[in-house]
N, CA, C and O atoms as a GROMACS GRO file, in nm:
protein
  232
    1MET      N    1   7.190  -6.156  -7.523
    1MET     CA    2   7.288  -6.146  -7.417
    1MET      C    3   7.234  -6.224  -7.297
    1MET      O    4   7.134  -6.185  -7.236
    2ASN      N    5   7.300  -6.335  -7.265
    2ASN     CA    6   7.258  -6.419  -7.153
    2ASN      C    7   7.353  -6.395  -7.036
    2ASN      O    8   7.464  -6.446  -7.034
    3ILE      N    9   7.306  -6.317  -6.939
    3ILE     CA   10   7.388  -6.284  -6.822
    3ILE      C   11   7.308  -6.315  -6.697
    3ILE      O   12   7.190  -6.281  -6.687
    4ASN      N   13   7.373  -6.380  -6.601
    4ASN     CA   14   7.308  -6.416  -6.475
    4ASN      C   15   7.380  -6.351  -6.358
    4ASN      O   16   7.497  -6.316  -6.369
    5PRO      N   17   7.310  -6.334  -6.245
    5PRO     CA   18   7.375  -6.281  -6.126
    5PRO      C   19   7.491  -6.370  -6.083
    5PRO      O   20   7.490  -6.492  -6.105
    6ILE      N   21   7.592  -6.309  -6.023
    6ILE     CA   22   7.707  -6.384  -5.971
    6ILE      C   23   7.671  -6.430  -5.831
    6ILE      O   24   7.648  -6.349  -5.741
    7ARG      N   25   7.666  -6.563  -5.812
    7ARG     CA   26   7.627  -6.617  -5.682
    7ARG      C   27   7.734  -6.705  -5.618
    7ARG      O   28   7.722  -6.743  -5.501
    8ALA      N   29   7.839  -6.736  -5.692
    8ALA     CA   30   7.942  -6.826  -5.639
    8ALA      C   31   8.080  -6.775  -5.680
    8ALA      O   32   8.096  -6.705  -5.780
    9GLU      N   33   8.179  -6.812  -5.600
    9GLU     CA   34   8.316  -6.767  -5.624
    9GLU      C   35   8.367  -6.809  -5.762
    9GLU      O   36   8.435  -6.732  -5.829
   10ALA      N   37   8.334  -6.931  -5.803
   10ALA     CA   38   8.380  -6.979  -5.934
   10ALA      C   39   8.321  -6.894  -6.046
   10ALA      O   40   8.390  -6.862  -6.143
   11HIS      N   41   8.195  -6.858  -6.034
   11HIS     CA   42   8.130  -6.773  -6.135
   11HIS      C   43   8.192  -6.633  -6.132
   11HIS      O   44   8.211  -6.571  -6.237
   12TYR      N   45   8.224  -6.584  -6.014
   12TYR     CA   46   8.290  -6.454  -5.999
   12TYR      C   47   8.424  -6.454  -6.073
   12TYR      O   48   8.453  -6.362  -6.149
   13LYS      N   49   8.504  -6.557  -6.052
   13LYS     CA   50   8.636  -6.564  -6.117
   13LYS      C   51   8.622  -6.576  -6.268
   13LYS      O   52   8.699  -6.516  -6.343
   14ALA      N   53   8.525  -6.654  -6.314
   14ALA     CA   54   8.502  -6.667  -6.458
   14ALA      C   55   8.457  -6.534  -6.518
   14ALA      O   56   8.496  -6.498  -6.630
   15THR      N   57   8.376  -6.461  -6.444
   15THR     CA   58   8.331  -6.330  -6.491
   15THR      C   59   8.447  -6.232  -6.497
   15THR      O   60   8.454  -6.152  -6.590
   16LEU      N   61   8.536  -6.236  -6.399
   16LEU     CA   62   8.656  -6.150  -6.404
   16LEU      C   63   8.740  -6.181  -6.528
   16LEU      O   64   8.792  -6.090  -6.592
   17ASP      N   65   8.753  -6.308  -6.562
   17ASP     CA   66   8.827  -6.346  -6.682
   17ASP      C   67   8.760  -6.290  -6.807
   17ASP      O   68   8.828  -6.240  -6.898
   18GLU      N   69   8.628  -6.298  -6.812
   18GLU     CA   70   8.556  -6.246  -6.928
   18GLU      C   71   8.568  -6.094  -6.936
   18GLU      O   72   8.586  -6.039  -7.045
   19VAL      N   73   8.560  -6.026  -6.822
   19VAL     CA   74   8.577  -5.880  -6.819
   19VAL      C   75   8.715  -5.844  -6.873
   19VAL      O   76   8.728  -5.752  -6.954
   20SER      N   77   8.816  -5.914  -6.828
   20SER     CA   78   8.953  -5.888  -6.873
   20SER      C   79   8.965  -5.906  -7.024
   20SER      O   80   9.025  -5.823  -7.093
   21SER      N   81   8.908  -6.012  -7.075
   21SER     CA   82   8.912  -6.040  -7.218
   21SER      C   83   8.839  -5.931  -7.297
   21SER      O   84   8.889  -5.884  -7.399
   22LEU      N   85   8.723  -5.890  -7.249
   22LEU     CA   86   8.648  -5.785  -7.318
   22LEU      C   87   8.724  -5.653  -7.315
   22LEU      O   88   8.725  -5.580  -7.414
   23MET      N   89   8.788  -5.622  -7.203
   23MET     CA   90   8.862  -5.497  -7.192
   23MET      C   91   8.981  -5.493  -7.289
   23MET      O   92   9.015  -5.387  -7.340
   24GLU      N   93   9.042  -5.607  -7.313
   24GLU     CA   94   9.153  -5.612  -7.408
   24GLU      C   95   9.108  -5.572  -7.548
   24GLU      O   96   9.185  -5.515  -7.625
   25GLY      N   97   8.982  -5.602  -7.580
   25GLY     CA   98   8.928  -5.565  -7.710
   25GLY      C   99   8.886  -5.420  -7.720
   25GLY      O  100   8.855  -5.371  -7.829
   26ASP      N  101   8.883  -5.349  -7.607
   26ASP     CA  102   8.846  -5.207  -7.600
   26ASP      C  103   8.718  -5.178  -7.680
   26ASP      O  104   8.720  -5.099  -7.774
   27PRO      N  105   8.606  -5.242  -7.640
   27PRO     CA  106   8.483  -5.225  -7.718
   27PRO      C  107   8.426  -5.084  -7.704
   27PRO      O  108   8.440  -5.018  -7.601
   28ASP      N  109   8.362  -5.040  -7.810
   28ASP     CA  110   8.296  -4.909  -7.809
   28ASP      C  111   8.167  -4.916  -7.728
   28ASP      O  112   8.100  -5.020  -7.724
   29VAL      N  113   8.134  -4.805  -7.665
   29VAL     CA  114   8.008  -4.794  -7.591
   29VAL      C  115   7.892  -4.812  -7.690
   29VAL      O  116   7.895  -4.757  -7.800
   30GLY      N  117   7.793  -4.889  -7.650
   30GLY     CA  118   7.675  -4.909  -7.733
   30GLY      C  119   7.684  -5.029  -7.825
   30GLY      O  120   7.585  -5.065  -7.888
   31THR      N  121   7.801  -5.091  -7.833
   31THR     CA  122   7.813  -5.214  -7.911
   31THR      C  123   7.773  -5.331  -7.822
   31THR      O  124   7.770  -5.317  -7.700
   32PRO      N  125   7.741  -5.445  -7.880
   32PRO     CA  126   7.707  -5.560  -7.796
   32PRO      C  127   7.817  -5.595  -7.695
   32PRO      O  128   7.788  -5.627  -7.580
   33GLU      N  129   7.943  -5.588  -7.739
   33GLU     CA  130   8.054  -5.618  -7.648
   33GLU      C  131   8.067  -5.511  -7.540
   33GLU      O  132   8.092  -5.543  -7.424
   34GLY      N  133   8.049  -5.386  -7.577
   34GLY     CA  134   8.055  -5.277  -7.480
   34GLY      C  135   7.944  -5.286  -7.377
   34GLY      O  136   7.966  -5.264  -7.258
   35ASP      N  137   7.824  -5.320  -7.424
   35ASP     CA  138   7.711  -5.336  -7.332
   35ASP      C  139   7.734  -5.454  -7.238
   35ASP      O  140   7.705  -5.446  -7.119
   36ARG      N  141   7.786  -5.563  -7.292
   36ARG     CA  142   7.813  -5.681  -7.209
   36ARG      C  143   7.917  -5.647  -7.102
   36ARG      O  144   7.900  -5.684  -6.985
   37LEU      N  145   8.022  -5.577  -7.140
   37LEU     CA  146   8.125  -5.536  -7.045
   37LEU      C  147   8.064  -5.449  -6.936
   37LEU      O  148   8.093  -5.469  -6.818
   38ASP      N  149   7.981  -5.355  -6.972
   38ASP     CA  150   7.918  -5.265  -6.875
   38ASP      C  151   7.835  -5.343  -6.773
   38ASP      O  152   7.844  -5.318  -6.653
   39VAL      N  153   7.755  -5.437  -6.821
   39VAL     CA  154   7.670  -5.516  -6.732
   39VAL      C  155   7.755  -5.607  -6.642
   39VAL      O  156   7.728  -5.618  -6.523
   40LEU      N  157   7.856  -5.671  -6.699
   40LEU     CA  158   7.940  -5.761  -6.620
   40LEU      C  159   8.015  -5.685  -6.511
   40LEU      O  160   8.028  -5.734  -6.399
   41VAL      N  161   8.066  -5.567  -6.543
   41VAL     CA  162   8.137  -5.487  -6.442
   41VAL      C  163   8.042  -5.449  -6.329
   41VAL      O  164   8.081  -5.451  -6.212
   42THR      N  165   7.919  -5.416  -6.362
   42THR     CA  166   7.820  -5.383  -6.259
   42THR      C  167   7.795  -5.503  -6.168
   42THR      O  168   7.785  -5.488  -6.046
   43LEU      N  169   7.784  -5.622  -6.226
   43LEU     CA  170   7.764  -5.743  -6.146
   43LEU      C  171   7.885  -5.773  -6.059
   43LEU      O  172   7.869  -5.812  -5.943
   44VAL      N  173   8.004  -5.755  -6.113
   44VAL     CA  174   8.127  -5.778  -6.035
   44VAL      C  175   8.132  -5.680  -5.918
   44VAL      O  176   8.165  -5.720  -5.806
   45GLN      N  177   8.101  -5.555  -5.942
   45GLN     CA  178   8.102  -5.455  -5.834
   45GLN      C  179   8.004  -5.493  -5.724
   45GLN      O  180   8.036  -5.480  -5.606
   46ALA      N  181   7.886  -5.538  -5.761
   46ALA     CA  182   7.786  -5.578  -5.661
   46ALA      C  183   7.833  -5.699  -5.581
   46ALA      O  184   7.817  -5.703  -5.459
   47TYR      N  185   7.892  -5.796  -5.649
   47TYR     CA  186   7.942  -5.916  -5.580
   47TYR      C  187   8.054  -5.878  -5.484
   47TYR      O  188   8.057  -5.924  -5.370
   48GLU      N  189   8.146  -5.794  -5.530
   48GLU     CA  190   8.259  -5.754  -5.445
   48GLU      C  191   8.212  -5.673  -5.325
   48GLU      O  192   8.267  -5.688  -5.215
   49ALA      N  193   8.114  -5.588  -5.343
   49ALA     CA  194   8.063  -5.508  -5.231
   49ALA      C  195   8.003  -5.597  -5.123
   49ALA      O  196   8.013  -5.567  -5.004
   50LYS      N  197   7.942  -5.707  -5.165
   50LYS     CA  198   7.879  -5.798  -5.070
   50LYS      C  199   7.980  -5.893  -5.006
   50LYS      O  200   7.973  -5.919  -4.885
   51HIS      N  201   8.073  -5.945  -5.085
   51HIS     CA  202   8.162  -6.050  -5.038
   51HIS      C  203   8.301  -6.002  -4.997
   51HIS      O  204   8.372  -6.073  -4.925
   52TYR      N  205   8.339  -5.885  -5.041
   52TYR     CA  206   8.470  -5.829  -5.009
   52TYR      C  207   8.457  -5.683  -4.967
   52TYR      O  208   8.519  -5.596  -5.028
   53PRO      N  209   8.377  -5.655  -4.866
   53PRO     CA  210   8.356  -5.514  -4.827
   53PRO      C  211   8.485  -5.451  -4.776
   53PRO      O  212   8.568  -5.516  -4.713
   54ILE      N  213   8.499  -5.324  -4.804
   54ILE     CA  214   8.614  -5.247  -4.756
   54ILE      C  215   8.562  -5.143  -4.658
   54ILE      O  216   8.481  -5.057  -4.694
   55ASP      N  217   8.609  -5.151  -4.535
   55ASP     CA  218   8.567  -5.055  -4.434
   55ASP      C  219   8.635  -4.921  -4.460
   55ASP      O  220   8.752  -4.917  -4.498
   56PRO      N  221   8.562  -4.812  -4.438
   56PRO     CA  222   8.624  -4.681  -4.455
   56PRO      C  223   8.733  -4.659  -4.351
   56PRO      O  224   8.725  -4.713  -4.240
   57PRO      N  225   8.836  -4.582  -4.386
   57PRO     CA  226   8.943  -4.557  -4.289
   57PRO      C  227   8.892  -4.478  -4.169
   57PRO      O  228   8.795  -4.402  -4.178
   58GLY      N  229   8.958  -4.497  -4.060
   58GLY     CA  230   8.925  -4.415  -3.945
   58GLY      C  231   8.875  -4.490  -3.832
   58GLY      O  232   8.843  -4.432  -3.729
   0.00000   0.00000   0.00000
């Protein structure tokens, strides 16, 4: 499994496409596809938290 940190918008968008594709396959937890999906979602969440922060209401 070759996965790198998301450092650029183009890589972020490509990763979102891959996440979408993997989700369509509904992989089981613990399979290579399921593990890849889990790691990619974690990377997407980290990128979004840094580049698209959402301020709490109030």
